[in-house]
PyMOL Python script that loads the backbone (N, CA, C, O; Angstrom):
from pymol import cmd

cmd.read_pdbstr("""\
ATOM      1  N   UNK A   1      22.528  62.182  27.156  1.00  0.00           N
ATOM      2  CA  UNK A   1      22.494  61.690  25.687  1.00  0.00           C
ATOM      3  C   UNK A   1      20.592  61.066  25.622  1.00  0.00           C
ATOM      4  O   UNK A   1      19.704  60.592  26.331  1.00  0.00           O
ATOM      5  N   UNK A   2      20.928  61.564  24.063  1.00  0.00           N
ATOM      6  CA  UNK A   2      18.874  60.609  23.761  1.00  0.00           C
ATOM      7  C   UNK A   2      18.852  59.333  23.970  1.00  0.00           C
ATOM      8  O   UNK A   2      19.662  58.937  24.809  1.00  0.00           O
ATOM      9  N   UNK A   3      18.286  58.675  23.552  1.00  0.00           N
ATOM     10  CA  UNK A   3      17.566  57.411  23.435  1.00  0.00           C
ATOM     11  C   UNK A   3      18.029  56.832  22.361  1.00  0.00           C
ATOM     12  O   UNK A   3      18.717  57.551  21.637  1.00  0.00           O
ATOM     13  N   UNK A   4      17.875  55.844  22.065  1.00  0.00           N
ATOM     14  CA  UNK A   4      17.196  55.120  20.323  1.00  0.00           C
ATOM     15  C   UNK A   4      16.144  54.735  20.591  1.00  0.00           C
ATOM     16  O   UNK A   4      15.774  54.330  21.693  1.00  0.00           O
ATOM     17  N   UNK A   5      15.477  54.822  19.530  1.00  0.00           N
ATOM     18  CA  UNK A   5      14.447  54.300  19.325  1.00  0.00           C
ATOM     19  C   UNK A   5      14.791  53.206  18.668  1.00  0.00           C
ATOM     20  O   UNK A   5      15.765  53.086  17.925  1.00  0.00           O
ATOM     21  N   UNK A   6      13.470  51.872  19.111  1.00  0.00           N
ATOM     22  CA  UNK A   6      12.902  51.637  18.601  1.00  0.00           C
ATOM     23  C   UNK A   6      12.517  51.020  16.986  1.00  0.00           C
ATOM     24  O   UNK A   6      11.634  51.869  16.863  1.00  0.00           O
ATOM     25  N   UNK A   7      12.464  50.465  16.020  1.00  0.00           N
ATOM     26  CA  UNK A   7      11.725  50.590  15.116  1.00  0.00           C
ATOM     27  C   UNK A   7      11.470  49.031  14.994  1.00  0.00           C
ATOM     28  O   UNK A   7      12.264  48.089  14.973  1.00  0.00           O
ATOM     29  N   UNK A   8       9.808  49.096  14.908  1.00  0.00           N
ATOM     30  CA  UNK A   8       9.152  47.164  14.575  1.00  0.00           C
ATOM     31  C   UNK A   8       8.200  47.613  13.771  1.00  0.00           C
ATOM     32  O   UNK A   8       7.550  48.634  13.996  1.00  0.00           O
ATOM     33  N   UNK A   9       8.047  46.788  12.669  1.00  0.00           N
ATOM     34  CA  UNK A   9       6.399  47.182  11.812  1.00  0.00           C
ATOM     35  C   UNK A   9       6.535  47.777  11.245  1.00  0.00           C
ATOM     36  O   UNK A   9       5.473  48.312  10.927  1.00  0.00           O
ATOM     37  N   UNK A  10       8.045  48.488  10.352  1.00  0.00           N
ATOM     38  CA  UNK A  10       7.986  49.842   9.470  1.00  0.00           C
ATOM     39  C   UNK A  10       8.527  49.247   8.134  1.00  0.00           C
ATOM     40  O   UNK A  10       9.456  48.461   7.948  1.00  0.00           O
ATOM     41  N   UNK A  11       7.623  49.887   7.207  1.00  0.00           N
ATOM     42  CA  UNK A  11       7.970  49.582   5.632  1.00  0.00           C
ATOM     43  C   UNK A  11       8.384  50.932   5.163  1.00  0.00           C
ATOM     44  O   UNK A  11       7.807  51.971   5.483  1.00  0.00           O
ATOM     45  N   UNK A  12       9.432  50.848   4.375  1.00  0.00           N
ATOM     46  CA  UNK A  12       9.858  51.959   3.431  1.00  0.00           C
ATOM     47  C   UNK A  12      10.189  51.950   2.070  1.00  0.00           C
ATOM     48  O   UNK A  12      11.179  51.399   1.590  1.00  0.00           O
ATOM     49  N   UNK A  13       9.241  52.642   1.402  1.00  0.00           N
ATOM     50  CA  UNK A  13       9.023  51.749   0.071  1.00  0.00           C
ATOM     51  C   UNK A  13       8.768  52.885  -1.012  1.00  0.00           C
ATOM     52  O   UNK A  13       7.763  53.592  -0.939  1.00  0.00           O
ATOM     53  N   UNK A  14       9.922  53.069  -2.241  1.00  0.00           N
ATOM     54  CA  UNK A  14      10.090  53.991  -2.903  1.00  0.00           C
ATOM     55  C   UNK A  14      10.080  54.407  -3.710  1.00  0.00           C
ATOM     56  O   UNK A  14       9.416  54.669  -4.713  1.00  0.00           O
ATOM     57  N   UNK A  15      11.634  54.578  -2.872  1.00  0.00           N
ATOM     58  CA  UNK A  15      12.279  56.148  -2.081  1.00  0.00           C
ATOM     59  C   UNK A  15      13.505  56.333  -2.883  1.00  0.00           C
ATOM     60  O   UNK A  15      13.991  55.233  -3.148  1.00  0.00           O
ATOM     61  N   UNK A  16      14.363  57.577  -3.495  1.00  0.00           N
ATOM     62  CA  UNK A  16      15.018  58.018  -3.967  1.00  0.00           C
ATOM     63  C   UNK A  16      16.273  58.805  -3.591  1.00  0.00           C
ATOM     64  O   UNK A  16      16.272  60.017  -3.808  1.00  0.00           O
ATOM     65  N   UNK A  17      17.537  58.114  -2.944  1.00  0.00           N
ATOM     66  CA  UNK A  17      18.296  58.604  -2.045  1.00  0.00           C
ATOM     67  C   UNK A  17      19.189  58.932  -3.253  1.00  0.00           C
ATOM     68  O   UNK A  17      18.966  58.528  -4.394  1.00  0.00           O
ATOM     69  N   UNK A  18      20.457  59.881  -2.801  1.00  0.00           N
ATOM     70  CA  UNK A  18      21.479  60.808  -3.743  1.00  0.00           C
ATOM     71  C   UNK A  18      22.317  61.472  -2.438  1.00  0.00           C
ATOM     72  O   UNK A  18      21.610  61.849  -1.504  1.00  0.00           O
ATOM     73  N   UNK A  19      23.668  61.628  -2.321  1.00  0.00           N
ATOM     74  CA  UNK A  19      24.264  62.591  -1.467  1.00  0.00           C
ATOM     75  C   UNK A  19      24.219  63.955  -2.993  1.00  0.00           C
ATOM     76  O   UNK A  19      23.856  64.144  -4.155  1.00  0.00           O
ATOM     77  N   UNK A  20      25.102  64.741  -1.442  1.00  0.00           N
ATOM     78  CA  UNK A  20      25.995  65.198  -2.336  1.00  0.00           C
ATOM     79  C   UNK A  20      27.174  65.217  -2.832  1.00  0.00           C
ATOM     80  O   UNK A  20      27.995  66.105  -3.062  1.00  0.00           O
ATOM     81  N   UNK A  21      27.135  64.013  -2.975  1.00  0.00           N
ATOM     82  CA  UNK A  21      29.133  63.874  -3.203  1.00  0.00           C
ATOM     83  C   UNK A  21      30.303  63.693  -2.461  1.00  0.00           C
ATOM     84  O   UNK A  21      31.365  63.294  -2.938  1.00  0.00           O
ATOM     85  N   UNK A  22      30.056  64.059  -1.005  1.00  0.00           N
ATOM     86  CA  UNK A  22      30.943  64.084  -0.190  1.00  0.00           C
ATOM     87  C   UNK A  22      31.697  62.789  -0.048  1.00  0.00           C
ATOM     88  O   UNK A  22      32.853  62.818   0.374  1.00  0.00           O
ATOM     89  N   UNK A  23      31.080  61.588  -0.395  1.00  0.00           N
ATOM     90  CA  UNK A  23      32.005  60.859  -0.448  1.00  0.00           C
ATOM     91  C   UNK A  23      32.175  59.654   0.994  1.00  0.00           C
ATOM     92  O   UNK A  23      32.280  58.443   1.188  1.00  0.00           O
ATOM     93  N   UNK A  24      32.121  60.798   1.667  1.00  0.00           N
ATOM     94  CA  UNK A  24      32.410  59.580   3.655  1.00  0.00           C
ATOM     95  C   UNK A  24      31.465  59.524   4.153  1.00  0.00           C
ATOM     96  O   UNK A  24      30.356  59.906   3.778  1.00  0.00           O
ATOM     97  N   UNK A  25      31.761  59.071   5.006  1.00  0.00           N
ATOM     98  CA  UNK A  25      30.958  57.595   4.979  1.00  0.00           C
ATOM     99  C   UNK A  25      29.782  58.488   6.320  1.00  0.00           C
ATOM    100  O   UNK A  25      29.000  57.758   6.929  1.00  0.00           O
ATOM    101  N   UNK A  26      29.792  60.008   6.636  1.00  0.00           N
ATOM    102  CA  UNK A  26      28.224  60.244   7.043  1.00  0.00           C
ATOM    103  C   UNK A  26      27.996  60.382   5.927  1.00  0.00           C
ATOM    104  O   UNK A  26      28.352  61.532   6.184  1.00  0.00           O
ATOM    105  N   UNK A  27      27.681  60.388   4.589  1.00  0.00           N
ATOM    106  CA  UNK A  27      27.169  60.652   3.287  1.00  0.00           C
ATOM    107  C   UNK A  27      26.071  58.885   3.130  1.00  0.00           C
ATOM    108  O   UNK A  27      25.219  58.709   2.259  1.00  0.00           O
ATOM    109  N   UNK A  28      26.448  57.856   4.207  1.00  0.00           N
ATOM    110  CA  UNK A  28      25.812  56.386   3.770  1.00  0.00           C
ATOM    111  C   UNK A  28      24.081  56.519   3.300  1.00  0.00           C
ATOM    112  O   UNK A  28      23.377  57.070   4.147  1.00  0.00           O
ATOM    113  N   UNK A  29      23.491  56.124   2.219  1.00  0.00           N
ATOM    114  CA  UNK A  29      21.974  56.541   1.862  1.00  0.00           C
ATOM    115  C   UNK A  29      20.944  56.214   2.710  1.00  0.00           C
ATOM    116  O   UNK A  29      20.091  57.102   2.699  1.00  0.00           O
ATOM    117  N   UNK A  30      20.653  55.220   3.506  1.00  0.00           N
ATOM    118  CA  UNK A  30      19.507  55.329   4.512  1.00  0.00           C
ATOM    119  C   UNK A  30      20.345  53.879   5.509  1.00  0.00           C
ATOM    120  O   UNK A  30      20.853  52.758   5.453  1.00  0.00           O
ATOM    121  N   UNK A  31      19.921  55.140   6.437  1.00  0.00           N
ATOM    122  CA  UNK A  31      21.385  54.619   7.761  1.00  0.00           C
ATOM    123  C   UNK A  31      20.160  54.051   8.718  1.00  0.00           C
ATOM    124  O   UNK A  31      19.088  54.654   8.765  1.00  0.00           O
ATOM    125  N   UNK A  32      20.298  53.362   9.151  1.00  0.00           N
ATOM    126  CA  UNK A  32      19.277  52.739  10.422  1.00  0.00           C
ATOM    127  C   UNK A  32      19.623  52.048  11.286  1.00  0.00           C
ATOM    128  O   UNK A  32      19.033  51.172  11.918  1.00  0.00           O
ATOM    129  N   UNK A  33      21.115  52.639  11.357  1.00  0.00           N
ATOM    130  CA  UNK A  33      22.216  52.182  12.926  1.00  0.00           C
ATOM    131  C   UNK A  33      22.297  53.230  13.770  1.00  0.00           C
ATOM    132  O   UNK A  33      23.365  53.370  14.366  1.00  0.00           O
ATOM    133  N   UNK A  34      21.134  54.259  14.031  1.00  0.00           N
ATOM    134  CA  UNK A  34      20.786  54.837  14.831  1.00  0.00           C
ATOM    135  C   UNK A  34      19.619  53.864  15.913  1.00  0.00           C
ATOM    136  O   UNK A  34      19.469  54.269  17.066  1.00  0.00           O
ATOM    137  N   UNK A  35      19.154  53.102  15.629  1.00  0.00           N
ATOM    138  CA  UNK A  35      18.069  52.023  16.056  1.00  0.00           C
ATOM    139  C   UNK A  35      18.206  51.679  16.984  1.00  0.00           C
ATOM    140  O   UNK A  35      19.388  51.968  17.171  1.00  0.00           O
ATOM    141  N   UNK A  36      17.646  50.908  18.423  1.00  0.00           N
ATOM    142  CA  UNK A  36      18.290  50.560  19.526  1.00  0.00           C
ATOM    143  C   UNK A  36      18.454  49.357  18.361  1.00  0.00           C
ATOM    144  O   UNK A  36      19.403  48.875  17.742  1.00  0.00           O
ATOM    145  N   UNK A  37      16.788  49.112  18.414  1.00  0.00           N
ATOM    146  CA  UNK A  37      16.318  47.455  17.723  1.00  0.00           C
ATOM    147  C   UNK A  37      15.855  47.422  16.299  1.00  0.00           C
ATOM    148  O   UNK A  37      15.366  48.475  15.890  1.00  0.00           O
ATOM    149  N   UNK A  38      15.893  46.765  15.755  1.00  0.00           N
ATOM    150  CA  UNK A  38      15.169  47.120  14.353  1.00  0.00           C
ATOM    151  C   UNK A  38      14.418  45.273  13.940  1.00  0.00           C
ATOM    152  O   UNK A  38      15.030  44.208  13.850  1.00  0.00           O
ATOM    153  N   UNK A  39      13.570  45.436  13.847  1.00  0.00           N
ATOM    154  CA  UNK A  39      12.266  44.430  14.111  1.00  0.00           C
ATOM    155  C   UNK A  39      11.669  44.027  12.682  1.00  0.00           C
ATOM    156  O   UNK A  39      11.986  44.942  11.922  1.00  0.00           O
ATOM    157  N   UNK A  40      10.891  42.986  11.935  1.00  0.00           N
ATOM    158  CA  UNK A  40      10.239  43.271  11.125  1.00  0.00           C
ATOM    159  C   UNK A  40      10.017  44.845  10.003  1.00  0.00           C
ATOM    160  O   UNK A  40       8.953  45.355   9.651  1.00  0.00           O
ATOM    161  N   UNK A  41      11.563  45.325   9.641  1.00  0.00           N
ATOM    162  CA  UNK A  41      11.564  46.173   8.291  1.00  0.00           C
ATOM    163  C   UNK A  41      11.404  45.875   7.295  1.00  0.00           C
ATOM    164  O   UNK A  41      12.058  44.956   6.801  1.00  0.00           O
ATOM    165  N   UNK A  42      10.818  46.293   6.874  1.00  0.00           N
ATOM    166  CA  UNK A  42      10.795  46.337   5.077  1.00  0.00           C
ATOM    167  C   UNK A  42      11.094  47.314   4.682  1.00  0.00           C
ATOM    168  O   UNK A  42      10.600  48.326   5.179  1.00  0.00           O
ATOM    169  N   UNK A  43      12.218  47.419   3.413  1.00  0.00           N
ATOM    170  CA  UNK A  43      13.393  48.450   3.152  1.00  0.00           C
ATOM    171  C   UNK A  43      12.821  47.633   1.356  1.00  0.00           C
ATOM    172  O   UNK A  43      12.768  46.412   1.210  1.00  0.00           O
ATOM    173  N   UNK A  44      12.513  48.507   0.369  1.00  0.00           N
ATOM    174  CA  UNK A  44      11.957  48.253  -0.766  1.00  0.00           C
ATOM    175  C   UNK A  44      11.870  49.046  -1.966  1.00  0.00           C
ATOM    176  O   UNK A  44      11.984  50.267  -1.867  1.00  0.00           O
ATOM    177  N   UNK A  45      11.658  48.431  -3.237  1.00  0.00           N
ATOM    178  CA  UNK A  45      11.720  49.746  -4.362  1.00  0.00           C
ATOM    179  C   UNK A  45      12.472  50.492  -3.996  1.00  0.00           C
ATOM    180  O   UNK A  45      11.802  51.336  -3.402  1.00  0.00           O
ATOM    181  N   UNK A  46      14.007  50.901  -3.928  1.00  0.00           N
ATOM    182  CA  UNK A  46      14.848  52.179  -3.334  1.00  0.00           C
ATOM    183  C   UNK A  46      15.749  52.473  -4.333  1.00  0.00           C
ATOM    184  O   UNK A  46      16.471  51.608  -4.827  1.00  0.00           O
ATOM    185  N   UNK A  47      15.761  53.655  -4.675  1.00  0.00           N
ATOM    186  CA  UNK A  47      16.541  53.799  -5.384  1.00  0.00           C
ATOM    187  C   UNK A  47      18.170  54.525  -4.912  1.00  0.00           C
ATOM    188  O   UNK A  47      18.238  55.738  -5.110  1.00  0.00           O
ATOM    189  N   UNK A  48      19.165  53.993  -4.443  1.00  0.00           N
ATOM    190  CA  UNK A  48      20.068  54.470  -4.129  1.00  0.00           C
ATOM    191  C   UNK A  48      21.309  55.036  -5.176  1.00  0.00           C
ATOM    192  O   UNK A  48      21.609  54.521  -6.253  1.00  0.00           O
ATOM    193  N   UNK A  49      21.937  56.230  -4.556  1.00  0.00           N
ATOM    194  CA  UNK A  49      23.363  55.787  -5.448  1.00  0.00           C
ATOM    195  C   UNK A  49      24.011  57.556  -5.112  1.00  0.00           C
ATOM    196  O   UNK A  49      23.485  58.576  -4.668  1.00  0.00           O
ATOM    197  N   UNK A  50      25.362  57.208  -5.591  1.00  0.00           N
ATOM    198  CA  UNK A  50      26.407  58.087  -5.240  1.00  0.00           C
ATOM    199  C   UNK A  50      26.196  58.980  -3.716  1.00  0.00           C
ATOM    200  O   UNK A  50      26.190  60.182  -3.448  1.00  0.00           O
ATOM    201  N   UNK A  51      26.025  57.681  -2.876  1.00  0.00           N
ATOM    202  CA  UNK A  51      26.428  57.573  -1.584  1.00  0.00           C
ATOM    203  C   UNK A  51      27.957  57.027  -0.827  1.00  0.00           C
ATOM    204  O   UNK A  51      28.668  56.451  -1.651  1.00  0.00           O
ATOM    205  N   UNK A  52      28.549  57.109   0.537  1.00  0.00           N
ATOM    206  CA  UNK A  52      29.139  56.140   0.833  1.00  0.00           C
ATOM    207  C   UNK A  52      28.501  54.394   0.807  1.00  0.00           C
ATOM    208  O   UNK A  52      28.916  53.460   0.121  1.00  0.00           O
ATOM    209  N   UNK A  53      27.835  54.402   1.402  1.00  0.00           N
ATOM    210  CA  UNK A  53      27.049  52.551   1.628  1.00  0.00           C
ATOM    211  C   UNK A  53      25.807  53.118   1.233  1.00  0.00           C
ATOM    212  O   UNK A  53      25.181  53.940   1.902  1.00  0.00           O
ATOM    213  N   UNK A  54      25.553  52.779   0.418  1.00  0.00           N
ATOM    214  CA  UNK A  54      24.125  52.367   0.515  1.00  0.00           C
ATOM    215  C   UNK A  54      22.955  52.276   1.759  1.00  0.00           C
ATOM    216  O   UNK A  54      22.445  53.171   2.432  1.00  0.00           O
ATOM    217  N   UNK A  55      22.786  50.990   1.762  1.00  0.00           N
ATOM    218  CA  UNK A  55      21.530  50.735   2.991  1.00  0.00           C
ATOM    219  C   UNK A  55      22.457  50.675   3.854  1.00  0.00           C
ATOM    220  O   UNK A  55      23.534  50.441   3.305  1.00  0.00           O
ATOM    221  N   UNK A  56      22.548  50.809   5.244  1.00  0.00           N
ATOM    222  CA  UNK A  56      22.940  50.348   6.425  1.00  0.00           C
ATOM    223  C   UNK A  56      22.481  50.661   7.279  1.00  0.00           C
ATOM    224  O   UNK A  56      22.104  51.815   7.484  1.00  0.00           O
ATOM    225  N   UNK A  57      22.280  48.871   8.723  1.00  0.00           N
ATOM    226  CA  UNK A  57      21.529  49.083   9.182  1.00  0.00           C
ATOM    227  C   UNK A  57      22.219  47.399   9.982  1.00  0.00           C
ATOM    228  O   UNK A  57      22.158  46.205   9.690  1.00  0.00           O
ATOM    229  N   UNK A  58      23.082  48.556  11.515  1.00  0.00           N
ATOM    230  CA  UNK A  58      23.891  47.612  12.191  1.00  0.00           C
ATOM    231  C   UNK A  58      23.144  47.860  14.050  1.00  0.00           C
ATOM    232  O   UNK A  58      23.589  48.591  14.936  1.00  0.00           O
ATOM    233  N   UNK A  59      22.392  47.293  14.074  1.00  0.00           N
ATOM    234  CA  UNK A  59      21.821  46.957  15.338  1.00  0.00           C
ATOM    235  C   UNK A  59      21.723  45.491  15.685  1.00  0.00           C
ATOM    236  O   UNK A  59      22.400  44.613  15.151  1.00  0.00           O
ATOM    237  N   UNK A  60      20.770  45.295  16.680  1.00  0.00           N
ATOM    238  CA  UNK A  60      19.845  44.363  16.688  1.00  0.00           C
ATOM    239  C   UNK A  60      18.821  43.895  16.321  1.00  0.00           C
ATOM    240  O   UNK A  60      17.716  43.913  16.863  1.00  0.00           O
ATOM    241  N   UNK A  61      19.352  43.182  14.803  1.00  0.00           N
ATOM    242  CA  UNK A  61      17.660  42.769  13.836  1.00  0.00           C
ATOM    243  C   UNK A  61      17.617  41.434  14.071  1.00  0.00           C
ATOM    244  O   UNK A  61      18.298  40.526  14.547  1.00  0.00           O
ATOM    245  N   UNK A  62      16.445  41.673  13.504  1.00  0.00           N
ATOM    246  CA  UNK A  62      15.868  39.971  13.053  1.00  0.00           C
ATOM    247  C   UNK A  62      14.854  40.788  12.476  1.00  0.00           C
ATOM    248  O   UNK A  62      14.462  41.911  12.793  1.00  0.00           O
ATOM    249  N   UNK A  63      14.401  39.784  11.306  1.00  0.00           N
ATOM    250  CA  UNK A  63      12.907  39.881  10.370  1.00  0.00           C
ATOM    251  C   UNK A  63      13.195  41.160   9.686  1.00  0.00           C
ATOM    252  O   UNK A  63      12.359  42.063   9.657  1.00  0.00           O
ATOM    253  N   UNK A  64      14.467  41.266   9.086  1.00  0.00           N
ATOM    254  CA  UNK A  64      14.595  42.261   7.979  1.00  0.00           C
ATOM    255  C   UNK A  64      14.832  41.818   6.985  1.00  0.00           C
ATOM    256  O   UNK A  64      15.656  40.983   6.612  1.00  0.00           O
ATOM    257  N   UNK A  65      13.469  42.856   6.107  1.00  0.00           N
ATOM    258  CA  UNK A  65      13.801  42.637   4.562  1.00  0.00           C
ATOM    259  C   UNK A  65      13.939  43.507   3.828  1.00  0.00           C
ATOM    260  O   UNK A  65      13.042  44.347   3.758  1.00  0.00           O
ATOM    261  N   UNK A  66      15.545  43.673   2.709  1.00  0.00           N
ATOM    262  CA  UNK A  66      15.496  43.741   2.273  1.00  0.00           C
ATOM    263  C   UNK A  66      15.355  43.349   0.152  1.00  0.00           C
ATOM    264  O   UNK A  66      16.109  42.654  -0.529  1.00  0.00           O
ATOM    265  N   UNK A  67      14.073  44.156  -0.292  1.00  0.00           N
ATOM    266  CA  UNK A  67      14.205  43.839  -1.771  1.00  0.00           C
ATOM    267  C   UNK A  67      14.000  44.827  -2.288  1.00  0.00           C
ATOM    268  O   UNK A  67      13.873  45.934  -1.764  1.00  0.00           O
ATOM    269  N   UNK A  68      13.898  44.315  -4.243  1.00  0.00           N
ATOM    270  CA  UNK A  68      13.955  45.381  -5.416  1.00  0.00           C
ATOM    271  C   UNK A  68      14.427  46.306  -4.473  1.00  0.00           C
ATOM    272  O   UNK A  68      13.672  46.847  -3.665  1.00  0.00           O
ATOM    273  N   UNK A  69      15.699  46.529  -4.534  1.00  0.00           N
ATOM    274  CA  UNK A  69      16.604  47.492  -4.826  1.00  0.00           C
ATOM    275  C   UNK A  69      17.643  48.278  -5.459  1.00  0.00           C
ATOM    276  O   UNK A  69      18.739  48.056  -4.943  1.00  0.00           O
ATOM    277  N   UNK A  70      17.679  49.385  -6.696  1.00  0.00           N
ATOM    278  CA  UNK A  70      18.947  49.245  -7.022  1.00  0.00           C
ATOM    279  C   UNK A  70      19.478  50.166  -6.433  1.00  0.00           C
ATOM    280  O   UNK A  70      19.149  51.345  -6.305  1.00  0.00           O
ATOM    281  N   UNK A  71      20.624  49.390  -5.941  1.00  0.00           N
ATOM    282  CA  UNK A  71      22.092  50.502  -5.660  1.00  0.00           C
ATOM    283  C   UNK A  71      23.492  50.755  -6.413  1.00  0.00           C
ATOM    284  O   UNK A  71      24.200  50.010  -7.090  1.00  0.00           O
ATOM    285  N   UNK A  72      23.559  51.537  -6.188  1.00  0.00           N
ATOM    286  CA  UNK A  72      24.278  51.957  -6.848  1.00  0.00           C
ATOM    287  C   UNK A  72      25.424  53.377  -6.748  1.00  0.00           C
ATOM    288  O   UNK A  72      25.268  54.336  -5.992  1.00  0.00           O
ATOM    289  N   UNK A  73      26.565  53.185  -7.718  1.00  0.00           N
ATOM    290  CA  UNK A  73      28.223  54.079  -7.494  1.00  0.00           C
ATOM    291  C   UNK A  73      28.273  54.921  -6.340  1.00  0.00           C
ATOM    292  O   UNK A  73      28.226  56.144  -6.208  1.00  0.00           O
ATOM    293  N   UNK A  74      28.445  53.403  -5.056  1.00  0.00           N
ATOM    294  CA  UNK A  74      28.646  54.281  -4.041  1.00  0.00           C
ATOM    295  C   UNK A  74      30.287  54.382  -3.962  1.00  0.00           C
ATOM    296  O   UNK A  74      31.107  54.103  -4.836  1.00  0.00           O
ATOM    297  N   UNK A  75      30.410  54.673  -3.170  1.00  0.00           N
ATOM    298  CA  UNK A  75      31.899  55.079  -2.551  1.00  0.00           C
ATOM    299  C   UNK A  75      32.654  54.222  -1.315  1.00  0.00           C
ATOM    300  O   UNK A  75      33.784  54.540  -0.946  1.00  0.00           O
ATOM    301  N   UNK A  76      32.225  53.576  -0.967  1.00  0.00           N
ATOM    302  CA  UNK A  76      32.478  53.119   0.364  1.00  0.00           C
ATOM    303  C   UNK A  76      32.294  51.757   0.453  1.00  0.00           C
ATOM    304  O   UNK A  76      31.412  51.096  -0.094  1.00  0.00           O
ATOM    305  N   UNK A  77      33.218  51.362   1.206  1.00  0.00           N
ATOM    306  CA  UNK A  77      32.465  49.232   0.896  1.00  0.00           C
ATOM    307  C   UNK A  77      31.448  48.279   0.688  1.00  0.00           C
ATOM    308  O   UNK A  77      31.644  47.083   0.473  1.00  0.00           O
ATOM    309  N   UNK A  78      30.231  48.908   0.767  1.00  0.00           N
ATOM    310  CA  UNK A  78      28.990  48.136   1.145  1.00  0.00           C
ATOM    311  C   UNK A  78      28.129  48.704   0.481  1.00  0.00           C
ATOM    312  O   UNK A  78      27.804  49.846   0.806  1.00  0.00           O
ATOM    313  N   UNK A  79      27.535  48.077  -0.610  1.00  0.00           N
ATOM    314  CA  UNK A  79      26.420  48.682  -1.250  1.00  0.00           C
ATOM    315  C   UNK A  79      25.013  48.147   0.151  1.00  0.00           C
ATOM    316  O   UNK A  79      24.046  48.849   0.448  1.00  0.00           O
ATOM    317  N   UNK A  80      25.259  47.123   0.601  1.00  0.00           N
ATOM    318  CA  UNK A  80      24.054  46.627   1.662  1.00  0.00           C
ATOM    319  C   UNK A  80      25.033  46.193   2.672  1.00  0.00           C
ATOM    320  O   UNK A  80      25.899  45.334   2.509  1.00  0.00           O
ATOM    321  N   UNK A  81      24.800  46.882   3.733  1.00  0.00           N
ATOM    322  CA  UNK A  81      25.559  46.182   5.518  1.00  0.00           C
ATOM    323  C   UNK A  81      24.665  45.729   6.437  1.00  0.00           C
ATOM    324  O   UNK A  81      24.246  46.627   7.167  1.00  0.00           O
ATOM    325  N   UNK A  82      24.305  44.833   6.615  1.00  0.00           N
ATOM    326  CA  UNK A  82      23.106  44.398   7.810  1.00  0.00           C
ATOM    327  C   UNK A  82      23.914  43.205   8.798  1.00  0.00           C
ATOM    328  O   UNK A  82      24.286  42.039   8.662  1.00  0.00           O
ATOM    329  N   UNK A  83      23.943  44.564  10.174  1.00  0.00           N
ATOM    330  CA  UNK A  83      24.969  43.127  10.958  1.00  0.00           C
ATOM    331  C   UNK A  83      24.383  43.049  12.009  1.00  0.00           C
ATOM    332  O   UNK A  83      23.182  42.778  11.994  1.00  0.00           O
ATOM    333  N   UNK A  84      25.320  43.345  13.680  1.00  0.00           N
ATOM    334  CA  UNK A  84      24.171  43.286  14.792  1.00  0.00           C
ATOM    335  C   UNK A  84      25.517  44.480  14.942  1.00  0.00           C
ATOM    336  O   UNK A  84      26.449  44.873  14.240  1.00  0.00           O
ATOM    337  N   UNK A  85      24.944  44.759  16.334  1.00  0.00           N
ATOM    338  CA  UNK A  85      25.428  46.121  17.167  1.00  0.00           C
ATOM    339  C   UNK A  85      25.922  45.284  18.184  1.00  0.00           C
ATOM    340  O   UNK A  85      25.059  44.489  18.556  1.00  0.00           O
ATOM    341  N   UNK A  86      27.683  45.103  19.140  1.00  0.00           N
ATOM    342  CA  UNK A  86      28.040  44.850  20.328  1.00  0.00           C
ATOM    343  C   UNK A  86      27.416  44.416  21.262  1.00  0.00           C
ATOM    344  O   UNK A  86      27.740  43.325  21.732  1.00  0.00           O
ATOM    345  N   UNK A  87      25.917  45.439  22.008  1.00  0.00           N
ATOM    346  CA  UNK A  87      25.235  45.612  22.605  1.00  0.00           C
ATOM    347  C   UNK A  87      24.386  43.486  23.144  1.00  0.00           C
ATOM    348  O   UNK A  87      24.076  42.897  24.180  1.00  0.00           O
ATOM    349  N   UNK A  88      24.402  43.113  21.289  1.00  0.00           N
ATOM    350  CA  UNK A  88      23.622  42.188  21.165  1.00  0.00           C
ATOM    351  C   UNK A  88      24.113  40.561  21.333  1.00  0.00           C
ATOM    352  O   UNK A  88      25.326  40.413  21.181  1.00  0.00           O
ATOM    353  N   UNK A  89      23.325  39.304  21.629  1.00  0.00           N
ATOM    354  CA  UNK A  89      23.666  38.333  21.480  1.00  0.00           C
ATOM    355  C   UNK A  89      24.717  37.694  19.817  1.00  0.00           C
ATOM    356  O   UNK A  89      25.645  36.904  19.647  1.00  0.00           O
ATOM    357  N   UNK A  90      24.155  38.293  19.213  1.00  0.00           N
ATOM    358  CA  UNK A  90      24.049  37.119  18.208  1.00  0.00           C
ATOM    359  C   UNK A  90      22.930  35.784  17.924  1.00  0.00           C
ATOM    360  O   UNK A  90      22.856  34.947  17.024  1.00  0.00           O
ATOM    361  N   UNK A  91      22.260  36.003  18.952  1.00  0.00           N
ATOM    362  CA  UNK A  91      21.675  34.457  18.750  1.00  0.00           C
ATOM    363  C   UNK A  91      20.055  34.387  17.754  1.00  0.00           C
ATOM    364  O   UNK A  91      20.072  35.206  16.835  1.00  0.00           O
ATOM    365  N   UNK A  92      19.118  33.786  17.815  1.00  0.00           N
ATOM    366  CA  UNK A  92      18.197  33.768  17.262  1.00  0.00           C
ATOM    367  C   UNK A  92      17.583  32.620  18.113  1.00  0.00           C
ATOM    368  O   UNK A  92      18.359  31.897  18.738  1.00  0.00           O
ATOM    369  N   UNK A  93      16.228  32.402  18.183  1.00  0.00           N
ATOM    370  CA  UNK A  93      15.842  33.739  18.723  1.00  0.00           C
ATOM    371  C   UNK A  93      16.042  34.320  19.679  1.00  0.00           C
ATOM    372  O   UNK A  93      16.550  33.837  20.691  1.00  0.00           O
ATOM    373  N   UNK A  94      15.676  35.478  19.532  1.00  0.00           N
ATOM    374  CA  UNK A  94      16.458  36.783  20.909  1.00  0.00           C
ATOM    375  C   UNK A  94      15.681  36.214  22.078  1.00  0.00           C
ATOM    376  O   UNK A  94      15.817  36.695  23.203  1.00  0.00           O
TER     377      UNK A  94
END
""", "prot")
cmd.dss("prot")
cmd.show_as("cartoon", "prot")
cmd.util.cbc("prot")
cmd.orient("prot")
């Protein structure tokens, strides 16, 4: 099994994401749930449309900044979903 990477001190800026229109959960716009841990990650100036969900970040996460994004016409339940994985304690500070 491949190990999951940690994302620390990364900035994602100015990206246009659109889906092929399948409308299933595999077509998430910006999916960070494969990361083992997210810390000090910035997601800004995106346009995301026609995906299942816009931004998906389910990991042990802290200091995630999501700003100035346009997310529309998604088929799923969430435009932005940020949470914790089952392995994280949910307490702050970690």
